[in-house]
C-alpha positions in Angstrom: 0.0 0.0 0.0 2.9 2.4 0.8 4.6 1.6 -2.5 1.4 2.2 -4.4 0.8 5.6 -2.7 4.3 6.7 -3.3 4.4 5.5 -7.0 1.0 7.3 -7.6 2.5 10.5 -6.0 -0.2 10.5 -3.3 2.1 11.5 -0.6 -0.4 12.9 1.9 -2.2 9.5 1.9 1.1 7.8 2.5 1.8 10.2 5.4 -1.6 9.6 6.9 -1.1 5.8 6.8 2.4 6.2 8.2 0.9 8.1 11.2 -1.6 5.4 11.8 1.0 2.6 11.6 3.7 4.7 13.3 6.2 4.2 10.4 8.6 7.0 10.7 10.8 5.7 7.9 7.8 6.0 5.4 7.1 9.5 6.7 10.7 10.6 6.0 10.6 9.0 2.5 7.3 10.6 1.6 8.5 14.1 2.6 11.7 13.9 0.6 10.2 12.3 -2.5 7.3 14.8 -2.7 9.2 17.5 -4.5 7.6 20.1 -2.3 9.4 19.6 1.0 8.4 22.9 2.7 4.7 22.4 1.8 4.8 18.7 2.9 6.5 19.6 6.2 3.9 22.3 6.9 1.1 19.6 6.3 2.9 17.1 8.6 3.2 19.7 11.4 -0.4 20.6 11.2 -1.6 16.9 11.2 0.8 16.0 14.0 -0.5 18.7 16.3 -4.1 18.0 15.6 -4.4 14.2 15.2 -1.7 12.4 17.1 -2.8 11.8 20.7 0.2 10.0 22.0 2.7 12.6 23.3 5.7 10.1 22.9 5.0 9.4 19.2 4.1 13.1 18.6 7.5 14.1 19.9 9.3 11.6 17.7 7.5 12.9 14.6 8.3 16.5 15.6 12.0 15.7 15.8 11.8 14.3 12.3 10.1 17.4 11.1 12.7 19.7 12.8 15.5 17.8 11.2 13.9 18.1 7.8 13.4 21.8 8.3 17.1 22.3 9.2 18.2 20.5 6.0 16.4 23.0 3.8 18.6 25.5 1.9 17.1 28.3 4.0 15.8 26.7 7.2 12.4 27.8 8.3 13.3 28.9 11.8 9.8 30.1 12.6 8.3 26.6 12.2 11.3 25.0 13.9 10.7 27.1 17.0 7.0 26.2 17.0 8.0 22.5 17.1 10.4 23.2 20.0 7.5 24.5 22.0 5.8 21.1 21.9 9.2 19.4 22.6 9.6 21.7 25.6 13.1 22.5 24.4 13.7 26.1 25.6 17.5 25.9 25.2 17.2 25.1 21.5 14.9 28.1 21.0 17.5 30.3 22.7 20.1 28.9 20.4 18.1 29.8 17.3 17.5 33.3 18.5 21.3 33.7 19.3 22.2 32.4 15.8 19.8 34.9 14.1 21.1 37.8 16.2 24.8 37.1 15.6 25.0 36.0 11.9 24.0 38.3 9.1 24.5 35.6 6.4 20.9 34.4 7.1 18.4 36.3 5.0 16.3 38.7 7.0 17.9 37.3 10.2 16.9 40.2 12.5 13.2 40.5 11.6 13.0 36.7 11.6 14.3 36.5 15.2 11.9 39.2 16.4 8.9 37.5 14.6 9.8 34.2 16.4 9.9 36.0 19.7 6.4 37.5 19.1 5.0 34.1 18.1 6.6 32.5 21.2 4.9 35.0 23.5 1.6 34.2 21.9 2.0 30.4 22.1 4.2 29.4 25.0 3.7 29.4 28.8 5.3 31.8 31.2 7.6 29.1 32.5 8.9 28.3 29.0 9.4 31.9 28.1 11.3 32.5 31.4 13.7 29.6 30.6 14.4 31.1 27.2 15.1 34.5 28.7 17.4 33.0 31.3 19.4 31.2 28.6 19.8 34.4 26.7 20.8 36.3 29.8 23.6 33.8 30.4 24.9 34.6 27.0 24.8 38.4 27.3 27.4 40.4 29.2 26.2 42.8 31.9 24.1 45.6 30.4 26.1 48.8 29.6 25.6 51.7 32.0 24.3 54.0 29.2 22.1 51.9 26.9 20.9 53.3 23.6 17.9 55.5 24.4 16.2 54.5 21.1 16.2 50.9 22.2 13.0 49.4 23.5 14.2 49.5 27.1 16.8 46.7 26.7 18.4 47.3 30.1 15.2 47.1 31.9 14.3 43.9 30.0 17.6 42.3 30.9 17.2 43.1 34.5 13.6 41.7 34.5 14.8 38.6 32.8 17.5 38.0 35.4 15.1 38.5 38.4 12.5 35.8 38.1 10.7 34.7 41.2 12.5 31.9 43.0 11.3 28.7 41.5 11.5 25.0 42.4 10.1 24.0 39.0 11.7 20.6 39.0 10.2 19.3 42.3 8.0 17.2 40.2 9.4 14.0 38.6 7.7 14.8 35.3 9.1 18.3 35.1 12.6 16.9 35.8 12.6 14.3 33.1 12.6 15.3 29.5 11.8 12.7 26.8 14.9 10.4 26.5 15.0 10.6 22.8 14.7 14.4 22.7 18.1 14.9 20.9 18.6 18.4 19.6 19.6 18.4 15.9 21.8 21.2 14.7 23.7 21.1 11.4 26.5 23.3 10.3 26.0 25.6 7.3 26.8 23.9 4.0 28.7 27.0 2.8 31.6 26.4 5.2 30.3 27.9 8.4 33.0 27.1 10.9 31.1 28.1 14.0 29.0 25.6 15.9 25.5 26.9 16.8 24.9 27.9 20.4 23.6 24.8 21.9 24.7 22.9 25.0 24.4 19.5 26.6 23.5 19.2 30.3 22.1 22.0 32.5 21.9 25.7 31.7 22.1 28.3 34.3 18.7 28.8 35.8 17.5 30.3 39.1 16.4 27.9 41.8 16.5 24.2 41.1 15.1 24.6 37.5 17.2 22.7 34.9 17.4 23.0 31.2 18.3 19.9 29.3 19.4 20.6 25.7 20.4 17.8 23.5 22.9 17.5 20.7 23.6 15.0 17.9 26.9 13.6 16.7 27.5 16.5 14.3 27.3 19.3 17.0 30.2 20.8 18.8 30.5 19.4 22.3 29.9 22.0 25.1 30.9 21.6 28.7 28.0 20.9 31.0 26.6 24.0 32.8 28.0 26.4 30.2 26.5 28.3 27.3 28.5 29.0 24.2 29.6 32.5 23.6 28.9 33.9 20.1 31.7 33.5 17.7 33.2 36.4 15.8 30.8 37.5 13.1 32.6 37.4 9.7 30.3 40.2 8.4 30.9 42.4 11.4 34.6 43.4 12.1 33.6 44.8 15.5 32.9 41.2 16.7 36.7 40.5 16.7 37.2 43.1 19.5 39.0 41.5 22.4 36.4 43.0 24.7 34.3 39.9 24.0 36.7 38.0 26.3 35.4 37.9 29.8 39.0 38.3 31.2 39.3 41.6 29.3 38.9 44.6 31.6 38.3 48.1 30.3 38.5 51.3 32.2 35.6 52.8 30.1 32.3 51.2 29.4 32.3 49.5 26.0 29.5 50.4 23.5 26.9 47.7 23.1 27.5 45.4 20.1 24.8 44.9 17.5 24.2 41.3 18.4 23.8 42.2 22.0 21.3 44.9 21.2 19.3 42.4 19.1 19.2 39.8 21.8 18.0 42.4 24.3 15.3 43.4 22.0 14.3 39.7 21.7 14.3 39.6 25.5 12.0 42.5 25.7 9.6 40.9 23.2 9.6 37.6 25.1 8.8 39.4 28.4 5.5 40.4 26.7 5.9 44.1 27.5 6.0 45.1 23.8 3.0 42.9 22.8 0.9 44.2 25.6 1.8 47.8 25.0 1.0 47.5 21.2 -2.4 45.8 21.9 -3.3 48.3 24.6 -2.5 51.2 22.2 -4.6 49.6 19.5 -7.6 49.2 21.8 -7.4 52.8 23.0 -7.0 54.2 19.5 -9.9 52.2 18.1 -12.3 52.3 21.1 -15.9 52.4 19.7 -17.9 51.4 22.8 -21.5 52.6 22.6 -22.1 54.0 26.1 -25.8 54.5 25.2 -26.3 50.7 25.4 -25.0 50.7 29.0 -27.0 53.8 29.9 -30.2 52.3 28.6 -29.5 49.1 30.5 -28.6 51.0 33.7 -31.8 53.1 33.6 -34.2 50.1 33.2 -32.4 47.6 35.4 -33.7 46.9 38.8 -32.4 44.6 41.5 -28.9 43.6 42.6 -28.4 40.8 40.0 -29.1 43.3 37.1 -26.9 45.9 38.8 -24.1 43.4 39.1 -24.4 42.2 35.5 -24.4 45.8 34.2 -21.1 46.5 36.0 -19.6 43.2 34.6 -20.8 44.1 31.1 -19.2 47.5 31.4 -15.9 45.9 32.3 -16.1 43.6 29.3 -17.1 46.4 26.9 -14.2 48.6 28.0 -11.6 45.8 28.2 -8.2 47.3 27.7 -9.5 50.8 26.8 -8.7 52.5 30.2 -12.1 54.3 29.8 -14.1 54.2 33.0 -16.4 57.1 32.0 -19.7 55.3 32.9 -18.5 54.5 36.5 -17.2 58.1 37.1 -20.4 59.7 35.8 -22.7 57.4 37.9 -21.0 57.2 41.3 -24.3 57.2 43.2 -25.5 54.3 41.1 -22.2 52.5 41.6 -22.4 52.9 45.4 -25.5 50.6 45.4 -23.1 47.7 45.1 -22.6 46.2 48.5 -20.8 43.2 50.0 -19.7 40.7 47.3 -21.2 42.9 44.6 -18.7 45.6 45.7 -16.0 42.9 45.3 -17.1 42.2 41.7 -17.4 45.9 40.9 -13.9 46.7 42.1 -12.5 43.7 40.3 -14.1 44.9 37.0 -11.6 47.8 37.0 -9.0 45.2 36.3 -10.6 44.6 32.9 -10.9 48.2 32.1 -7.2 48.8 32.8 -5.8 45.6 31.4 -2.3 46.2 30.2 -1.8 49.3 32.2 0.9 47.4 34.2 3.2 50.3 35.0 0.5 52.3 36.8 -1.5 49.3 38.1 -0.7 49.7 41.8 -1.3 53.5 41.6 -4.6 53.1 39.7 -5.9 50.6 42.3 -4.3 52.3 45.3 -7.6 53.4 46.9 -8.9 49.8 46.8 -5.8 47.9 47.9 -5.3 46.8 51.6 -4.1 49.5 53.9 -3.9 50.2 57.6 -7.2 52.0 57.9 -10.3 51.2 60.0 -12.6 52.6 57.3 -11.5 50.3 54.5 -13.9 47.7 53.1 -12.6 44.1 52.9 -14.8 43.6 49.8 -13.2 46.5 48.0 -9.7 45.4 49.1 -10.3 41.8 48.0 -11.7 43.0 44.7 -8.6 45.3 44.3 -6.2 42.4 44.6 -8.3 40.4 42.1 -8.1 43.3 39.7 -4.3 43.4 40.0 -4.3 39.8 38.9 -6.6 40.5 36.0 -4.4 43.4 34.8 -1.3 41.1 35.0 -3.0 37.8 33.8 -0.4 35.4 32.5 2.2 38.1 32.8 2.7 38.8 36.5 6.3 38.1 37.5 6.5 41.7 38.9 3.5 41.6 41.1 3.8 38.0 42.4 5.8 39.0 45.4 3.3 41.8 46.3 0.3 39.6 46.1 2.1 36.8 48.0 2.9 39.2 50.8 -0.7 40.5 51.0 -1.9 36.9 51.2 0.5 36.2 54.1 -0.3 39.3 56.0 -4.1 39.5 55.8 -6.5 37.5 57.9 -9.8 38.5 56.3 -11.2 35.7 54.3 -12.6 38.1 51.7 -9.2 39.8 51.1 -7.5 36.4 51.0 -10.1 35.2 48.5 -9.2 38.1 46.1 -5.4 37.7 46.8 -5.6 34.0 45.9 -7.4 34.7 42.6 -5.0 37.5 41.7 -1.9 35.4 42.6 -3.2 32.5 40.5 -3.8 34.7 37.5 -0.4 36.5 37.8 1.6 33.2 38.3 -0.4 31.3 35.7 1.7 28.6 34.1 4.9 29.4 36.0 5.0 26.1 37.9 6.4 28.2 40.8 6.5 25.9 43.8 7.0 28.7 46.3 3.7 30.2 45.2 2.1 26.8 45.1 3.1 26.0 48.6 1.8 29.3 49.9 -1.6 28.6 48.3 -1.6 25.1 49.6 -0.9 26.4 53.1 -3.8 28.8 53.0 -6.0 26.0 51.7 -5.2 23.4 54.3 -4.4 25.4 57.5 -7.3 27.8 57.3 -9.9 25.2 56.1 -12.1 28.2 55.2 -14.6 27.7 52.4 -14.3 31.1 50.9 -10.5 31.1 50.9 -10.3 27.4 50.0 -12.3 27.8 46.8 -10.0 30.5 45.4 -6.8 28.7 46.6 -7.8 25.4 45.0 -8.4 27.1 41.7 -5.2 29.2 42.0 -3.1 26.0 42.6 -4.3 24.6 39.3 -3.6 27.9 37.5 0.0 28.0 38.8 0.7 24.4 37.8 -1.4 24.2 34.6 -0.2 21.5 32.2 2.5 20.4 34.7 0.9 16.9 35.4 2.8 16.9 38.7 2.0 13.7 40.6 2.8 15.5 44.0 0.3 18.3 43.2 -2.3 15.9 42.1 -2.0 13.8 45.3 -2.2 16.9 47.5 -5.3 18.3 45.7 -7.2 15.0 45.2 -6.7 13.8 48.8 -7.9 17.1 50.3 -10.9 17.2 48.0 -12.0 13.9 49.3 -11.4 14.8 52.9 -13.0 18.2 53.1 -16.6 18.8 54.0 -16.8 22.2 52.2 -18.5 22.1 48.8 -16.8 25.4 47.8 -13.4 24.0 48.4 -14.3 20.9 46.4 -15.4 23.0 43.5 -12.2 25.0 43.4 -10.1 21.8 43.6 -12.2 20.2 40.9 -11.1 22.9 38.5 -7.5 22.9 39.7 -7.1 19.2 39.2 -8.4 19.4 35.6 -5.9 22.2 34.8 -2.9 20.0 35.8 -3.6 17.8 32.8 -4.1 20.5 30.2 -3.1 19.2 26.8 -1.8 15.8 28.1 -4.4 13.7 26.1 -4.1 10.0 26.7 -1.7 10.4 29.6 -4.6 11.6 31.7 -6.8 8.6 30.9 -6.0 6.8 34.2 -6.9 9.8 36.3 -10.0 10.4 34.2 -11.2 6.8 34.7 -10.6 7.1 38.5 -12.5 10.4 38.8 -15.4 9.3 36.6 -16.0 6.3 38.9 -15.9 8.3 42.1 -19.1 8.3 44.2 -18.7 12.1 44.9 -20.5 14.0 42.1 -18.1 17.0 42.5 -15.1 14.7 41.7 -17.0 13.2 38.8 -17.5 16.7 37.5 -13.8 17.2 37.9 -13.4 14.2 35.7 -15.5 16.0 33.0 -13.3 19.1 33.2 -10.2 16.9 33.0 -11.4 15.3 29.8 -12.1 18.8 28.4 -8.7 20.1 29.3 -6.6 17.1 28.4 -8.2 16.6 25.0 -8.8 20.3 24.3 -8.9 20.8 20.5 -8.0 17.2 19.7 -11.4 16.1 18.4 -10.7 12.7 20.0 -13.5 10.3 19.4 -12.9 8.4 22.6 -13.2 11.6 24.7 -16.3 12.7 22.8 -17.9 9.2 23.4 -17.1 9.4 27.1 -18.7 12.8 27.5 -21.8 11.9 25.6 -22.3 8.8 27.7 -22.0 10.7 31.0 -24.3 13.5 29.6 -27.2 11.0 29.3 -26.5 8.6 32.1 -25.2 10.4 35.2 -27.6 11.0 38.0 -26.2 14.4 39.0 -27.4 17.4 36.9 -24.2 19.4 37.4 -22.1 16.5 36.1 -24.3 16.2 33.0 -24.1 19.9 32.3 -20.3 19.9 32.7 -20.1 16.9 30.3 -22.0 18.6 27.5 -20.1 21.8 28.0 -16.8 19.9 27.7 -17.8 18.9 24.1 -17.2 22.6 23.1 -13.5 22.5 24.2 -12.8 19.2 22.3 -14.4 20.3 19.0 -13.3 23.9 18.7 -10.9 23.1 15.8 -13.9 21.8 13.8 -16.7 24.1 14.9 -19.1 23.0 12.1 -19.2 19.5 13.8 -20.4 20.8 17.2 -24.0 21.7 16.1 -24.5 18.2 14.8 -23.2 16.6 18.0 -25.3 18.6 20.4 -28.4 19.2 18.4 -30.2 16.3 20.0 -29.0 17.2 23.4 -30.4 20.7 23.0 -33.9 19.0 22.8 -33.3 17.0 26.0 -36.0 17.0 28.7 -33.3 17.9 31.2 -32.9 21.7 31.4 -29.2 21.3 32.6 -28.3 19.3 29.5 -30.0 22.0 27.3 -28.0 24.7 29.1 -24.7 22.7 28.6 -25.5 22.3 24.9 -25.9 26.1 24.5 -22.5 26.7 26.3 -20.8 24.1 24.2 -21.9 25.8 21.0 -20.7 29.2 22.4 -17.3 27.8 23.1 -16.6 25.8 20.0 -18.2 28.3 17.5 -17.0 31.4 19.3 -16.4 34.2 16.8 -17.4 32.1 13.8 -21.0 33.3 13.3 -22.0 29.7 12.5 -25.6 29.7 11.2 -26.2 26.1 12.2 -25.2 26.9 15.8 -27.5 29.9 15.9 -30.3 27.7 14.5 -29.9 25.3 17.4 -29.8 28.2 19.9 -32.9 29.9 18.6 -35.4 27.6 20.4 -33.4 27.9 23.6 -33.9 31.6 23.7 -37.6 31.0 24.3 -37.1 28.1 26.7 -39.4 27.9 29.7 -36.4 27.6 32.1 -34.7 31.0 32.8 -31.1 29.6 33.2 -31.4 27.9 29.7 -32.4 31.3 28.2 -29.4 32.8 30.1 -27.0 30.3 28.6 -28.5 30.7 25.1 -28.1 34.5 25.2 -24.5 34.3 26.3 -23.6 31.6 23.8 -25.2 33.6 20.9 -23.1 36.7 21.9 -19.9 34.6 21.9 -20.7 33.2 18.4 -21.6 36.7 17.0 -18.7 38.6 18.5 -17.0 40.8 15.9 -19.8 40.2 13.4 -21.6 43.0 11.6 -25.1 43.0 10.2 -23.7 42.9 6.7 -21.8 39.7 7.5 -24.6 38.0 9.3 -28.2 39.2 9.0 -29.1 37.7 12.5 -26.9 40.2 14.4 -29.5 43.0 14.5 -32.2 40.6 15.7 -30.1 39.3 18.5 -29.0 42.8 19.6 -32.7 43.8 19.8 -33.5 40.6 21.7 -30.9 41.5 24.4 -32.2 45.0 24.8 -35.8 43.8 25.0 -35.1 41.2 27.6 -32.9 43.4 29.8 -35.7 46.1 29.7 -38.7 43.8 30.3 -39.9 44.1 33.9 -41.6 40.7 33.7 -38.5 38.7 32.7 -36.8 36.5 35.2 -33.6 38.0 36.7 -31.5 35.1 35.5 -32.6 35.7 31.9 -32.0 39.4 32.3 -28.5 38.7 33.7 -27.7 36.6 30.5 -29.0 39.4 28.2 -27.0 42.1 29.9 -23.9 40.0 29.9 -24.4 39.2 26.2 -24.5 42.9 25.4 -21.1 43.2 27.1 -19.6 40.2 25.2 -20.8 41.1 21.7 -19.2 44.6 22.0 -16.2 43.5 24.1 -13.0 45.5 24.1 -14.5 48.6 22.4 -15.7 46.3 19.6 -12.1 45.3 18.8 -11.6 41.8 20.3 -12.7 38.3 19.5 -12.7 34.9 21.2 -10.5 32.2 19.8 -9.2 29.0 21.4 -6.6 28.7 18.6 -3.6 31.1 18.3 -2.6 32.5 14.9 0.3 30.0 14.9 -2.1 27.1 15.2 -1.4 26.3 18.8 -4.1 26.0 21.4 -4.4 29.1 23.5 -3.9 28.1 27.1 -5.0 31.4 28.4 -8.3 31.3 26.4 -9.0 27.7 27.5 -8.5 28.6 31.1 -10.6 31.8 30.8 -13.6 29.9 29.2 -13.5 27.0 31.7 -13.6 29.3 34.7 -16.1 31.7 33.1 -18.5 28.8 32.8 -18.5 28.5 36.6 -20.3 31.9 37.0 -23.2 29.5 37.6 -21.9 29.3 41.2 -19.9 32.5 41.6 -20.5 35.8 39.7 -16.9 37.1 40.1 -15.8 34.3 37.8 -17.4 36.2 34.9 -14.2 38.3 34.8 -12.2 35.3 33.7 -13.8 35.6 30.2 -11.4 38.5 29.6 -8.5 36.0 29.4 -10.2 34.7 26.2 -10.1 38.1 24.4 -7.8 38.5 21.4 -7.4 41.9 19.8 -8.4 41.8 16.1 -5.4 43.9 15.0 -2.8 43.9 12.2 0.3 45.7 13.4 3.4 46.1 11.2 6.8 46.8 12.9 10.2 47.6 11.4 13.5 46.1 12.5 13.7 48.8 15.3 10.3 47.5 16.7 8.6 50.8 15.7 5.4 51.3 13.7 6.0 52.9 10.3 3.2 54.6 8.4 1.9 52.2 5.8 -1.4 50.9 4.5 -3.2 47.6 3.9 -5.8 47.1 1.2 -9.0 45.3 2.2 -10.6 44.0 -1.0 -14.2 44.2 0.3 -16.8 47.0 0.7 -16.1 49.1 3.8 -19.7 48.5 5.1 -19.1 44.8 5.3 -16.6 45.0 8.2 -17.6 48.5 9.6 -18.4 49.2 13.2 -22.1 49.0 14.1 -23.7 52.4 14.1 -24.2 53.9 17.6 -27.6 54.0 19.2 -29.3 57.4 19.2 -30.5 58.8 22.5 -34.3 58.9 22.6 -35.6 62.5 22.5 -38.3 63.4 25.0 -41.4 64.4 23.1 -43.0 67.7 24.4 -46.7 67.8 24.5 -48.1 70.2 21.9 -50.7 72.8 23.1 -54.1 72.0 21.7 -56.5 74.8 20.8 -59.6 75.0 22.9 -62.5 73.3 21.2 -65.6 75.6 20.5 -68.9 73.8 20.1 -71.2 74.7 17.2 -74.1 75.2 19.6 -72.1 77.9 21.4 -71.2 79.6 18.2 -74.8 79.7 17.1 -75.9 81.2 20.4 -73.3 83.9 20.2 -74.3 84.7 16.7 -78.0 85.1 17.6 -77.1 87.3 20.5 -75.0 89.6 18.3 -77.7 89.7 15.7 -80.4 90.7 18.3 -78.2 93.5 19.5 -77.7 94.9 16.1 -81.5 94.9 15.3 -82.3 97.0 18.4 -79.7 99.6 17.4 -81.1 99.7 13.8 -84.6 100.8 15.2 -83.2 103.9 17.0 -81.1 105.3 14.2 -81.6 106.2 10.5 -80.4 104.1 7.6 -77.4 106.3 6.7 -76.2 106.5 10.3 -76.9 102.8 10.7 -74.0 101.8 8.4 -71.6 104.3 10.0 -72.5 103.2 13.5 -72.2 99.5 12.5 -68.6 100.2 11.1 -67.7 102.0 14.4 -69.1 99.1 16.4 -67.1 96.6 14.4 -63.9 98.5 15.3 -64.9 99.0 18.9 -65.9 95.4 19.3 -62.6 94.2 18.0 -60.7 96.4 20.4 -62.8 95.4 23.4 -62.6 91.7 22.7 -58.8 91.6 22.2 -58.5 89.4 25.2 -61.0 86.9 23.9 -60.0 83.8 21.9 -59.3 84.3 18.3 -62.2 82.0 17.3 -64.7 84.2 19.2 -63.2 87.4 17.7 -63.4 86.0 14.1 -67.0 84.9 14.7 -67.9 88.4 15.9 -66.3 90.0 12.9 -68.0 87.7 10.5 -71.4 88.2 12.2 -71.3 92.0 12.1 -70.1 92.1 8.5 -73.5 91.0 7.3 -73.4 87.2 7.4 -76.8 86.2 8.6 -76.5 82.8 10.3 -73.9 80.6 12.1 -74.7 77.7 9.7 -73.2 79.5 6.7 -70.2 80.3 8.8 -69.7 76.6 9.7 -69.9 75.6 6.0 -67.2 78.1 5.1 -65.0 77.1 8.0 -65.2 73.4 6.9 -64.3 74.4 3.4 -61.3 76.4 4.6 -60.2 73.5 6.9 -60.4 71.0 4.0 -58.5 73.4 1.8 -55.8 73.9 4.4 -55.4 70.1 4.9 -55.2 69.5 1.2 -52.6 72.3 0.9 -50.6 70.8 3.8 -50.6 67.3 2.3 -49.5 68.7 -1.0 -46.6 70.5 0.6 -45.6 67.4 2.6 -45.7 65.2 -0.5 -43.6 67.8 -2.4 -41.1 67.8 0.4 -40.8 64.1 0.6 -40.5 63.8 -3.1 -37.7 66.4 -3.0 -35.9 64.6 -0.2 -36.1 61.3 -2.1 -34.8 63.0 -5.2 -31.8 64.4 -3.3 -31.1 61.0 -1.7 -31.2 59.3 -5.1 -28.8 61.9 -6.5 -26.4 61.3 -3.6 -26.6 57.5 -4.1 -25.8 58.0 -7.8 -22.9 60.4 -7.2 -21.3 58.5 -4.3 -21.4 54.7 -4.9 -19.7 52.6 -2.2 -16.2 51.5 -3.2 -15.3 47.9 -3.6 -12.2 48.1 -1.4 -10.9 50.0 1.7 -7.5 51.3 2.6 -6.5 50.6 6.2 -3.8 52.4 8.1 -1.2 50.7 10.4 -2.2 49.7 13.1 -5.5 48.4 11.6 -8.6 46.7 12.9 -9.0 43.5 10.8 -11.7 41.0 11.6 -10.8 37.3 11.3 -13.0 36.9 8.2 -11.4 40.0 6.7 -7.9 38.6 6.8 -8.7 36.5 3.7 -9.3 39.7 1.6 -6.3 41.6 2.8 -3.5 42.4 0.3 -0.3 44.3 0.1 0.8 47.0 -2.3 3.6 45.5 -4.4 5.2 48.9 -4.8 5.5 49.5 -1.1 9.0 49.5 0.4 7.9 47.3 3.3 7.0 43.6 2.9 5.7 41.4 5.7 7.9 38.5 6.7 4.8 36.2 7.1 1.7 36.2 4.9 -0.5 39.2 5.8 -3.5 36.9 6.0 -2.2 35.6 9.4 -2.7 39.0 11.0 -1.5 40.0 14.5 2.0 41.5 14.9 3.9 41.3 11.6 7.6 42.1 11.2 8.4 44.0 8.0 11.3 43.7 5.6 12.5 47.1 4.4 13.6 47.1 0.7 15.0 50.7 1.1 16.7 50.7 4.4 18.8 53.8 3.6 15.8 56.1 3.1 14.3 57.9 6.2 11.2 56.3 7.6 8.0 58.0 8.5 7.0 56.6 11.9 3.8 56.7 13.9 4.0 58.6 17.2 3.4 56.3 20.2 0.2 57.0 22.0 0.6 58.3 25.5 -1.6 56.2 27.8 -3.1 58.6 30.3 -4.1 57.7 33.9 -7.9 58.3 34.2 -8.7 60.9 36.8 -5.2 62.2 37.1 -3.7 63.1 33.7 -7.1 64.1 32.3 -7.7 66.7 35.0 -4.3 68.4 34.7 -5.1 70.0 31.3 -2.7 71.8 29.1 0.2 73.7 30.7 -0.5 77.5 30.7 1.7 79.6 28.3 4.4 81.8 29.8 3.7 85.5 30.3 4.6 88.0 27.6 8.0 89.8 27.8 8.1 92.9 30.0 10.6 95.4 31.5 11.2 95.4 35.2 11.6 98.6 37.1 11.7 99.4 40.9 8.7 101.7 40.6 6.5 98.7 39.7 
């Protein structure tokens, strides 16, 4: 069969069968015989990461792919480093970055190294990134005293890289042992490169007990254990032969920083995440299109604490990363209605608004952080610590010590609850055993339900994907021993996170948990299946979840099982509606709720019409919490979708507004509708939800955020975890100096297709028009008769000639005397005295006039409308909508819009990666000698401080001083 596939040139089929039969030799043969080695390697990498469930065999295949990439004429270093992430080989990544920084014989070496660093930050864990930075720091000399001011804070970056929190990352047996066959393959350049690439055997210098284990094959230069190779002299750079490279060389004056050192410090800065966060925050602030009118309408019609709470959460989601807290500042009295845990949630929501504002985080939250004051509220203080964690989520090395100290020094269970959540978020994925032991101490010594729930969850966040047997034993035993349901819930989530991405290695634990008599641990088993097989589409995992969804006796377990399907199927969102369609019609309301959430997770940001069709009946379900789940799921599916892209968007927005304003709706349903308004317009309408990164990796941060967000069922503050799943929909181009040049992208679609939704118009209060007093015809006739009688008596006394004169005088006099009467009466008097005999004639004439007036008014109205339509048609004819749109750097680019993006061939800049990938793109400059036109960085202001200062007053005009003055 193999020979037939190869002879028929059906290489992809041969590779698929080789994966099934585990024939690595056939895999290598198919790659090399295909004739398109780069394309075939890309296909193999994609299939390996999405199909192979055995980590051991997957690592073997990845090593084959890495070796083949290195044998290319121009190695694909970007793809090589993506493979190293799965092989957990941080030292090899550092070697690649060092090679790209030191050797200019590689095409586009500088921008390639920076692009790899950006991709690593998006895909790798904090622990992996820290190990890379420590390996680079061991290569670099001490930073010069006067670093280049134009550099992106290289000195600060190096300092931060050499000061990680003390870590005992290798306490676990699993973390200590790397795969035995993980031999690092590094070949010499075919053109006679005499330098061996910077790789090492044995242990690299790392703080604490952490150990790096790089590998080398027979062709690599042997390096002493515990050392890192110093860069060899660069043949293209004469300065690299300077003796100052020798560590024994001592100079009385500080040496200028070499080019390769500057590049590596830039790479460190990128790996630390500072630059990525700064660029994304600047993008969110520049493009903030939040519609405050939606929140104001919701605030005005909402009643009750649940709706008040959900409006504050929705405000945080809508203003994620924008630093705009206008609504809260303008409605302080309304905000003060939040009390107790609602105050905790409201304070924590500031962490969403100020996400990325890391330099000023402690100053911004100073009024809410713990302090020695009798008037301080523990709920505000706990919420403040939680907000610090949200600001530094997955990027919190700087605040870990602060949060740990607050956790040690405080005794209030509410403050400690917020400190545990904040510490877990800041230390996410670091595998820091000092932090883990502190959390475990608070869990076991206090035995407090409120603190224990947050501590159990935080332990899982710190050790996510670590599969530590010691941690598992600690958490599982305590979950079985404790009597607190809250603690069990927190530990259930924490246990599942330990096995994130481990696939069939978690099967033994899953089987044990699924057979446990405690429903909370069975629910933990469902979460573990979802995390271990996240994105794999594994049939065995789907089968297990479906079985539990229809057979377990506990409703919470069944709901968790159905929800877990969304995590497993997110790579193939079109399959999820077919899998859960029957479950959405279940008699059990919890199963229906889980089906809605599964659709929201797997189809997030896709606008999938089949998923919306399944959700439609659930919006009208008789059970409020099913309606709630359906509304939230629909918002997750339609996030970053316009009415032009999906005609259902306007209908769903109207539904959310209608439910949130309806006094007769259940509070749970209203909570879901208000939250849905915040999700669909999240991040100023500039973010989306995606479980898959742009490089094809699973997004650990998004998976964690969605899993914990689903627990808002038990605890409303968990709603804030949804912010971890937000990804800015930006395309940002950077030059080799990591600055944004002025350039444009072309979107080959009509601007209205991807435009922001129009803002709501404020409803104008209609003033009541004054209605003229009605005069009855009977009254008019009576007055007419009275006037007629008076005129007859006067006619008898005077002669005929005098009669006319007197009647004229009376007309004048009567009009003067009756000036204060209504106009109707005066007109009737005038008409009567001018010789009109009866009131009946007057009525007929009035009716004729009225009819004539109405007809005239209608004619004028019709003419006006016809004229307006004519003008509109003329405008449409003169201004047709263009078929394309020019976007400026940095640009808001929706995921669906990426496919229609193109680059101007005549532009001096060219992206290193295809522009259809989006995100942060390094640019190649074809005219490096010409001056560049750069975009001025946006100054991020501190709300309430920088805004109030205003512009500095101008100096006084010149004048002459004299003593007489």
